[in-house]
C-alpha positions as CSV (number, residue, x, y, z in Angstrom):
1,M,93.7,102.5,99.6
2,G,93.5,106.2,99.4
3,L,97.1,106.9,98.4
4,Y,97.2,104.1,95.9
5,R,94.0,105.3,94.3
6,L,95.6,108.7,93.8
7,F,99.2,107.8,92.8
8,E,99.0,104.1,91.7
9,T,102.6,103.3,92.5
10,P,104.1,100.5,94.6
11,S,105.4,103.0,97.1
12,A,101.9,104.3,97.5
13,K,100.6,100.8,98.2
14,I,103.3,100.3,100.8
15,L,102.6,103.6,102.5
16,D,98.8,102.8,102.5
17,L,99.5,99.6,104.3
18,L,101.8,101.1,106.8
19,I,99.5,104.1,107.4
20,T,96.4,102.0,107.7
21,F,98.0,99.5,110.2
22,R,100.1,102.1,111.9
23,R,100.4,100.4,115.3
24,F,102.4,97.5,113.9
25,D,105.8,97.0,112.2
26,Y,106.2,94.7,109.3
27,S,108.9,92.7,107.6
28,L,109.6,92.9,103.8
29,K,107.7,89.7,103.4
30,D,104.7,91.0,105.4
31,I,104.7,94.1,103.2
32,T,104.7,92.2,100.0
33,E,102.0,89.9,101.1
34,G,99.8,92.8,102.4
35,T,100.2,94.9,99.3
36,G,100.6,92.5,96.4
37,V,103.8,94.4,95.4
38,S,106.5,92.0,94.2
39,F,109.4,91.2,96.6
40,R,112.0,92.8,94.3
41,T,109.9,95.9,93.8
42,A,109.5,96.3,97.6
43,Q,113.3,95.7,98.0
44,R,113.9,98.7,95.8
45,A,111.1,100.9,97.2
46,I,111.6,100.5,100.9
47,P,115.2,101.9,101.1
48,L,114.0,105.0,99.3
49,L,111.1,105.4,101.7
50,V,113.5,105.0,104.6
51,K,115.9,107.5,103.0
52,E,113.1,110.1,102.6
53,G,112.1,109.6,106.3
54,L,108.6,108.3,105.4
55,I,109.2,104.9,107.1
56,V,111.6,103.8,109.8
57,K,113.4,100.6,110.6
58,T,112.2,99.5,114.0
59,R,113.9,96.3,115.0
60,K,115.1,92.9,113.8
61,E,113.0,89.8,114.1
62,G,115.4,87.0,113.5
63,K,117.0,87.9,110.1
64,A,114.1,90.1,109.1
65,Q,114.3,93.9,109.3
66,M,111.0,95.4,110.5
67,Y,109.5,98.7,109.2
68,M,106.9,101.1,110.4
69,I,105.4,104.4,109.2
70,N,107.2,107.4,110.5
71,F,104.5,109.6,112.1
72,T,107.1,112.1,113.3
73,S,107.4,113.2,109.6
74,N,105.2,116.1,108.6
75,V,105.0,114.7,105.1
76,V,103.5,111.4,106.5
77,K,101.0,113.4,108.6
78,K,99.9,115.2,105.4
79,L,99.8,111.9,103.5
80,D,97.6,110.5,106.2
81,E,95.2,113.4,106.0
82,L,95.1,113.0,102.2
83,A,94.5,109.2,102.4
84,I,91.7,109.7,104.9
85,E,90.1,112.4,102.7
86,E,90.4,110.2,99.6
87,N,88.9,107.2,101.4
88,L,85.9,109.4,102.7
89,E,85.3,110.7,99.2
90,Y,85.4,107.2,97.7
91,L,82.9,105.9,100.4
92,D,80.7,108.9,99.8
93,S,80.5,108.3,96.1
94,F,79.9,104.6,96.7
95,E,77.1,105.3,99.2
96,K,75.4,107.7,96.8
97,K,75.1,104.9,94.2
98,R,72.9,102.8,96.6
99,P,70.2,103.3,99.1
100,K,71.6,103.7,102.6
101,R,70.1,100.6,104.0
102,A,71.5,98.4,101.2
103,F,74.9,100.0,101.7
104,V,74.9,99.2,105.4
105,A,73.6,95.7,104.9
106,E,76.3,95.0,102.3
107,V,79.1,96.3,104.5
108,M,77.8,94.3,107.5
109,K,77.7,91.1,105.3
110,D,81.5,91.4,104.8
111,F,82.0,91.6,108.6
112,A,79.6,88.8,109.5
113,P,82.4,86.1,109.6
114,V,84.5,88.3,111.9
115,L,81.6,89.2,114.2
116,A,80.5,85.5,114.5
117,R,83.8,84.6,116.2
């Protein structure tokens, strides 16, 4: 969310997803579903991100090419720091708008279905 809030581009949405869920690799379809970016837009953006060394091709799963964020890139490391900082600032501004107890209760309400499993 941090990069997209700053840059508001489809590439930023893709990078946000891949940075946030960095332990996994994703197909083009997974990326479009996870970001809301159209399939055609993702088809154009991903090769550019690969060319710039921000994401890497990892493997093939059937016919689908899988992609992952490239944490060996210094640019990606800086983007990760920037995204974290932006997210922390966003949460801080959100928290200041409400009393702390209400903030925690609201966040926990969102996790209740997950915690109930």
